[in-house]
C-alpha positions in Angstrom: 92.9 121.3 58.8 96.2 120.4 60.6 98.6 117.8 59.6 97.4 115.7 62.7 93.8 115.7 61.6 92.4 112.9 59.6 88.9 113.3 58.2 87.1 110.0 58.6 83.7 109.4 57.1 81.1 107.0 58.5 81.4 104.6 55.4 85.3 104.4 55.7 86.8 101.0 56.7 89.7 101.3 59.3 91.8 99.0 61.2 91.6 98.8 65.0 94.8 99.8 66.6 94.3 97.2 69.4 93.0 94.1 67.7 93.9 94.8 64.1 90.4 94.0 62.9 88.6 96.1 60.4 85.7 98.3 61.4 83.5 100.8 59.7 82.8 104.3 60.9 84.6 106.7 63.0 85.8 104.3 65.7 86.9 105.4 69.3 89.9 107.0 70.8 92.1 104.3 72.0 94.0 106.3 74.5 95.3 105.2 77.2 95.7 101.8 75.7 97.5 103.2 72.7 97.5 106.3 70.6 95.3 105.2 67.7 91.6 104.5 67.0 89.9 101.4 68.0 86.7 99.4 67.1 83.6 99.4 69.4 84.6 95.9 70.7 87.9 97.2 72.1 86.6 100.4 73.2 85.4 98.5 76.4 89.1 97.8 77.3 89.9 101.4 76.8 87.1 102.5 79.1 88.1 100.1 81.9 91.6 101.5 81.6 90.4 104.9 81.8 88.2 104.1 84.8 91.0 102.4 86.7 93.3 105.4 86.0 90.5 107.6 87.6 91.2 105.8 91.0 94.8 107.1 91.1 94.1 110.5 92.7 91.9 108.7 95.3 94.6 106.2 96.1 97.1 109.1 96.3 95.0 111.1 98.7 94.8 107.9 101.0 98.6 107.4 100.8 99.5 111.1 101.1 101.2 111.1 97.7 100.6 112.6 94.3 99.0 110.6 91.5 101.9 111.2 89.2 104.3 109.6 92.0 102.1 106.5 92.1 102.3 106.3 88.3 106.1 106.5 88.2 106.5 103.9 91.0 103.8 101.6 89.7 101.9 101.3 93.1 
């Protein structure tokens, strides 16, 4: 196992990196909201953020720009 890997068991109690509440189990990847793990309740926010980011390439094509250019400019 690398230094970045953390072994989590289903019975472990962890703290959500978004709302700071405790949850049991593996949790969810909180990216792109933050770099930690989140509870099932906050995972909906994470999914919404991921879905909204998926629209960037479509918007870029319509505007004739790259998705990374849109992210840098906040358009």
